C-alpha positions in Angstrom: -4.6 -5.1 3.1 -3.2 -1.5 3.0 -2.2 -0.2 -0.3 -4.1 -2.6 -2.6 -5.6 -1.2 -5.6 -8.8 -1.7 -5.9 -10.7 -0.3 -10.0 -14.0 0.7 -9.4 -16.3 1.1 -12.0 -19.9 2.6 -11.5 -22.0 4.8 -13.5 -23.8 6.6 -10.1 -21.7 9.7 -8.6 -22.8 9.5 -5.7 -22.9 5.4 -4.9 -19.0 5.8 -6.7 -18.0 8.3 -4.0 -19.3 6.8 -1.3 -17.8 3.0 -2.0 -14.3 5.1 -3.0 -14.7 6.7 0.2 -15.3 3.4 2.3 -12.7 1.4 0.8 -9.9 4.6 1.2 -11.0 4.6 4.9 -9.7 0.9 5.0 -6.5 1.8 3.5 -6.8 0.7 0.0 -5.9 2.8 -2.9 -8.8 3.3 -5.4 -9.2 4.3 -9.0 -12.7 5.2 -9.8 -14.3 5.2 -13.4 -17.4 6.1 -14.3 -18.2 3.4 -17.0 -16.3 0.5 -18.8 -15.0 2.4 -21.8 -13.2 5.0 -18.9 -11.6 1.7 -17.4 -10.4 0.2 -20.9 -9.0 3.4 -22.1 -7.0 3.9 -18.9 -6.0 0.3 -19.2 -4.9 1.3 -22.9 -2.3 3.7 -21.6 -1.1 2.0 -18.9 -0.7 -1.6 -19.7 -2.2 -4.7 -16.9 -3.0 -3.1 -13.4 -2.6 -4.8 -10.1 -5.4 -5.0 -7.8 -8.7 -6.0 -8.5 -11.9 -4.7 -9.9 -15.1 -4.0 -8.4 -18.1 -3.6 -11.3 -21.7 -1.9 -11.0 -23.4 -4.8 -13.2 -26.4 -2.3 -14.1 -24.3 0.6 -15.9 -24.8 2.7 -19.5 -24.1 1.9 -22.5 -21.5 -1.0 -21.6 -23.0 -3.4 -18.9 -20.5 -4.9 -15.9 -21.0 -8.1 -17.0 -20.2 -7.3 -20.6 -16.8 -5.0 -18.9 -16.2 -8.3 -17.5 -16.0 -9.9 -21.1 -13.4 -7.1 -22.5 -11.2 -7.7 -19.7 -11.3 -11.4 -20.2 -10.7 -10.6 -24.0 -7.5 -8.6 -22.9 -5.9 -11.6 -21.0 -6.8 -9.9 -17.4 -7.2 -12.6 -14.5 -7.3 -9.9 -11.4 -10.1 -11.0 -9.4 -13.3 -9.1 -10.4 -16.1 -8.5 -7.9 -19.6 -7.7 -8.7 -22.1 -5.2 -7.2 -25.7 -6.3 -8.1 -29.0 -6.0 -7.3 -31.6 -9.3 -7.3 -33.1 -9.1 -11.0 -28.9 -9.3 -12.0 -28.3 -13.1 -10.5 -28.8 -14.8 -13.5 -26.4 -12.8 -15.2 -23.2 -12.5 -12.8 -23.8 -16.2 -12.0 -22.9 -16.6 -15.6 -20.0 -14.4 -14.7 -19.0 -16.5 -12.3 -18.7 -19.2 -14.7 -16.4 -17.0 -16.4 -13.9 -16.9 -13.4 -15.5 -13.7 -11.7 -14.3 -13.7 -8.1 -17.7 -13.0 -6.2 -20.8 -10.5 -6.2 -22.5 -8.5 -3.5 -26.0 -7.8 -3.7 -27.4 -4.9 -2.7 -28.2 -3.7 -0.2 -24.5 -4.9 0.7 -23.0 -4.3 4.6 -20.2 -2.2 4.2 -17.8 -4.2 6.3 -18.9 -7.3 4.3 -17.7 -5.6 1.3 -14.5 -4.3 2.3 -13.6 -7.7 3.7 -14.5 -9.4 0.5 -12.4 -7.1 -1.7 -9.3 -7.4 1.0 -9.3 -11.4 0.6 -10.0 -10.6 -3.4 -6.8 -8.4 -2.9 -4.9 -11.3 -1.1 -5.7 -13.8 -4.0 -4.3 -11.2 -7.0 -0.9 -10.6 -4.4 -0.2 -14.7 -4.7 -1.4 -14.4 -8.5 1.3 -11.5 -8.6 4.0 -13.5 -6.6 3.3 -16.8 -8.6 3.8 -14.9 -11.9 7.2 -13.7 -10.4 8.2 -17.0 -9.6 7.5 -18.6 -13.1 9.0 -15.5 -14.5 12.2 -15.9 -12.7 12.1 -20.0 -13.0 12.0 -18.8 -17.1 14.9 -16.7 -16.7 17.2 -19.4 -15.2 16.4 -21.8 -17.8 16.9 -19.6 -20.5 20.9 -19.0 -18.8 21.3 -22.6 -19.6 23.3 -23.6 -22.9 22.1 -26.3 -25.1 24.8 -29.0 -23.6 23.6 -27.9 -20.2 20.1 -28.1 -21.3 20.3 -31.5 -22.6 22.0 -32.8 -19.2 19.2 -31.2 -17.4 16.6 -33.2 -18.8 17.9 -36.4 -18.6 19.1 -35.9 -14.7 15.4 -34.7 -14.6 14.5 -38.0 -15.7 16.5 -39.6 -13.5 19.3 -40.9 -15.4 22.4 -41.5 -13.9 26.0 -39.9 -15.0 27.0 -42.8 -16.9 23.9 -43.2 -18.5 23.8 -39.7 -19.7 27.5 -39.7 -20.9 26.8 -42.7 -23.0 23.8 -41.1 -24.7 25.6 -38.1 -25.2 29.2 -39.5 -26.4 30.6 -37.6 -23.3 32.9 -38.3 -20.6 31.1 -38.9 -16.9 33.6 -36.0 -15.7 32.5 -33.8 -18.4 28.4 -34.9 -17.3 29.3 -34.0 -13.8 30.4 -30.7 -14.4 27.4 -29.7 -16.9 25.4 -31.3 -13.8 26.6 -28.8 -11.3 26.5 -25.8 -13.4 22.8 -26.9 -14.2 22.1 -27.0 -10.5 24.2 -23.9 -9.7 22.2 -22.0 -12.7 18.7 -23.5 -11.5 19.6 -23.0 -7.7 18.7 -26.3 -6.7 20.4 -29.3 -5.0 19.0 -32.4 -6.3 17.6 -34.3 -9.6 14.3 -34.0 -7.7 14.1 -30.6 -7.2 15.1 -30.2 -11.0 12.3 -32.7 -11.9 9.8 -30.1 -9.6 11.4 -27.0 -11.4 10.3 -28.6 -15.1 7.1 -29.7 -14.0 4.0 -28.3 -16.3 6.9 -27.8 -19.1 7.0 -31.4 -20.7 8.3 -29.8 -23.7 11.7 -29.2 -22.5 11.5 -33.3 -21.4 12.8 -36.1 -23.3 
């Protein structure tokens, strides 16, 4: 996956440079840091990043698993991959339980490492797309008037226009107008699509 961002953290200059060279040769964009503090400082300035984190487990003074905990505390959900020696596996298994994407045990195959990072980048891209879709959905919902929202929730519940009119004490024609506006603003064509859009947002339903 060309132009994918890899945030590499390793306190060994030789290993760090070799990894950066390998990944750049695969068309990836690498940002290399010599420790967890440097990465966190960059995040403080730049905010949430795109891409994946590639962390060495054994670093001083902040280990890779400790850095992972710090990323989680910041609410970052980017895929995290660990480079680890055999003795570190129990620590990394614990990190996997916390949502880490994978770990590669040293010595690792260069191609296997690059391939796994590209798979993690594909996951990140899918997560970013899902987030964008959710943001668009929320913006569409926010554009509704209070009356349109009242009609929307009843349409999503499968109620007929006449029933909605009775509940809201308005005419059927008024319900039809609001219903049409709701469909247009949400970009849907049926009550079923409205219900699907609201799935997981039960607080909006009556």
